[in-house]
C-alpha positions as CSV (number, residue, x, y, z in Angstrom):
1,Y,84.3,50.0,101.4
2,L,86.6,50.4,98.4
3,N,84.4,52.7,96.4
4,Q,83.1,55.1,99.1
5,N,82.2,58.6,98.2
6,V,84.3,61.1,100.2
7,Q,82.3,64.1,101.2
8,R,84.2,67.2,102.3
9,L,82.7,69.6,104.8
10,Y,84.0,73.1,104.8
11,I,83.4,75.0,108.0
12,N,83.3,78.7,107.7
13,N,84.4,80.4,110.9
14,A,82.6,83.6,110.1
15,N,81.6,85.5,113.2
16,S,78.2,86.8,112.3
17,T,78.4,89.7,114.8
18,V,81.6,91.2,113.3
19,N,80.6,90.4,109.8
20,G,77.1,92.0,110.4
21,I,78.6,95.2,112.0
22,G,81.1,95.4,109.1
23,W,78.2,95.5,106.6
24,I,76.4,98.1,108.7
25,I,79.5,100.3,108.6
26,I,79.8,99.7,104.8
27,I,76.2,100.9,104.3
28,Y,76.7,103.8,106.6
29,G,79.9,104.8,104.7
30,A,77.9,104.6,101.4
31,F,75.3,106.8,102.8
32,R,77.9,109.3,103.9
33,M,79.5,109.1,100.4
34,L,76.1,110.0,98.9
35,M,75.6,112.9,101.3
36,A,79.1,114.3,100.4
37,F,78.4,113.8,96.7
38,A,75.1,115.7,97.1
39,F,76.7,118.5,99.0
40,S,79.5,118.8,96.5
41,L,77.1,119.0,93.5
42,I,74.3,121.1,95.1
43,G,76.5,123.1,97.3
44,I,73.9,123.5,100.1
45,G,75.1,126.3,102.4
46,Q,78.3,128.1,102.2
47,L,80.3,125.5,104.1
48,G,78.7,122.4,102.4
49,A,80.8,122.4,99.2
50,V,84.0,123.4,101.0
51,V,84.0,120.5,103.5
52,A,82.7,117.9,101.0
53,P,86.2,116.5,100.2
54,I,86.7,115.8,103.9
55,A,83.3,114.1,104.0
56,F,84.4,112.0,101.0
57,L,87.6,110.9,102.8
58,L,85.6,110.0,105.9
59,A,83.1,108.0,103.9
60,F,85.9,106.1,102.1
61,A,87.4,105.4,105.6
62,F,84.1,104.0,106.9
63,I,83.7,101.8,103.8
64,F,87.3,100.6,104.0
65,G,87.0,99.9,107.8
66,G,83.7,98.1,107.2
67,I,85.2,95.9,104.5
68,L,88.0,94.9,106.9
69,M,85.5,94.3,109.6
70,A,83.3,92.2,107.3
71,N,86.4,90.1,106.6
72,E,87.0,89.8,110.4
73,Y,90.3,91.7,110.7
74,L,91.1,93.3,114.0
75,N,92.8,96.2,112.3
76,G,89.3,96.9,110.7
77,V,87.9,97.4,114.1
78,Y,90.7,99.8,115.2
79,F,90.5,101.7,111.8
80,T,86.8,102.1,112.1
81,L,87.0,103.2,115.8
82,I,89.5,105.9,114.8
83,T,87.3,107.0,111.9
84,F,84.3,107.3,114.2
85,L,86.4,109.4,116.7
86,V,87.5,111.8,113.9
87,S,84.0,112.0,112.4
88,G,82.5,112.7,115.8
89,L,85.0,115.4,116.5
90,L,84.4,117.0,113.2
91,S,80.7,116.7,113.7
92,I,80.9,118.6,117.0
93,I,83.2,121.2,115.5
94,F,80.9,121.9,112.5
95,A,77.6,121.7,114.5
96,G,75.2,124.6,114.2
97,G,75.0,127.2,111.6
98,D,75.0,126.1,107.9
99,L,74.0,122.6,106.9
100,N,77.0,120.6,106.0
101,P,78.0,117.0,105.2
102,L,80.1,116.7,108.4
103,S,77.4,117.4,110.9
104,I,73.6,116.9,110.8
105,S,73.0,119.9,113.1
106,L,70.3,122.3,112.1
107,S,70.1,124.4,115.3
108,D,72.4,126.9,116.9
109,D,71.5,126.1,120.6
110,G,73.7,123.1,121.1
111,S,70.9,120.5,121.3
112,M,72.1,118.9,118.1
113,T,75.7,118.9,119.3
114,L,74.5,116.7,122.1
115,F,72.8,114.5,119.5
116,S,76.0,114.3,117.5
117,V,77.9,113.2,120.6
118,M,75.3,110.6,121.3
119,C,75.4,109.2,117.7
120,T,79.2,109.2,117.8
121,T,79.2,107.3,121.1
122,L,76.6,104.8,119.8
123,G,78.8,104.2,116.7
124,I,81.9,103.7,118.8
125,G,80.0,101.3,121.0
126,L,78.7,99.3,118.0
127,V,82.2,99.0,116.5
128,A,83.8,98.2,119.9
129,L,81.3,95.4,120.5
130,P,83.4,92.9,118.4
131,L,86.4,93.6,120.6
132,L,84.4,92.5,123.7
133,L,82.8,89.5,122.0
134,S,85.4,88.0,119.8
135,F,88.8,89.7,120.3
136,D,90.7,86.5,120.0
137,D,88.8,85.2,117.0
138,L,89.6,88.2,114.8
139,K,92.4,88.0,112.3
140,K,95.6,89.9,113.2
141,G,97.3,92.2,110.7
142,W,96.0,93.2,107.3
143,P,94.7,91.4,104.3
144,P,97.5,89.8,102.2
145,A,97.3,92.4,99.4
146,I,97.8,95.2,101.9
147,E,100.5,93.3,103.7
148,R,102.4,93.0,100.3
149,L,102.0,96.7,99.7
150,I,103.3,97.5,103.2
151,D,106.2,95.1,102.8
152,A,107.0,96.4,99.3
153,R,107.2,100.0,100.6
154,G,109.3,99.0,103.6
155,N,111.8,96.8,101.8
156,K,112.9,99.5,99.3
157,S,115.6,100.7,101.6
158,T,117.3,97.4,102.4
159,D,121.1,97.6,102.5
160,K,123.1,95.2,100.4
161,I,126.5,93.7,101.0
162,K,129.0,92.4,98.5
163,I,130.0,88.8,98.7
164,E,132.6,87.0,96.5
165,C,131.5,83.8,94.9
166,S,133.5,80.8,96.2
167,S,133.6,79.2,92.7
168,C,134.1,81.9,90.2
169,D,135.2,84.9,92.3
170,K,132.5,87.2,90.9
171,S,131.0,89.8,93.2
172,L,127.4,89.3,94.3
173,Q,125.1,91.8,96.0
174,V,122.9,90.2,98.8
175,P,120.5,91.9,101.2
176,S,122.2,92.5,104.5
177,D,119.4,90.9,106.5
178,Y,119.3,87.7,104.3
179,S,120.2,84.4,105.8
180,G,120.3,81.1,104.0
181,K,121.9,79.6,100.8
182,I,122.8,81.8,97.9
183,S,123.1,80.7,94.2
184,C,125.6,82.4,92.1
185,P,123.8,83.7,88.9
186,H,127.0,83.3,86.9
187,C,128.1,79.7,87.8
188,Q,125.1,78.4,89.7
189,A,127.3,77.4,92.6
190,M,125.5,77.2,96.0
191,M,127.0,78.8,99.1
192,N,126.1,79.7,102.6
């Protein structure tokens, strides 16, 4: 009993549905990125090259949302839903007429507009599925790196107050929302 091998078992709580849908969204975003790239290079139609930058932004948003979903963040689901809504709206607006990277419409009669609405609805339903299946299991907030960026941008405008050191009477600047002990940089005295 003294020389037992300890075996550790790591359990991955990955929700295969959310992870799988995230990867599907990433692949879809990569496809949209390739289409935008093709339209910007080839310039199919008069409108194709003009709206290609918008298509690039949408493709990046799909990839970003898919990555967040693959990592099981609830904000990834919300971000991807909003991206699908914007993409669907632009698909309906730019349907008909010239071929462009925002809409797959080739006809002027409106039948492809109905197809665009159906594809957008299917995409929204696919992304909303994790909300129905595993809302409580998804991680809240953003990944730590994004949280640090958000915090760094938000903390730039913190007000500072001046406090006199109780030992050396030097003036210290402390954030106004700070609570806890403070160490004087001059004499290293601790104070509340």
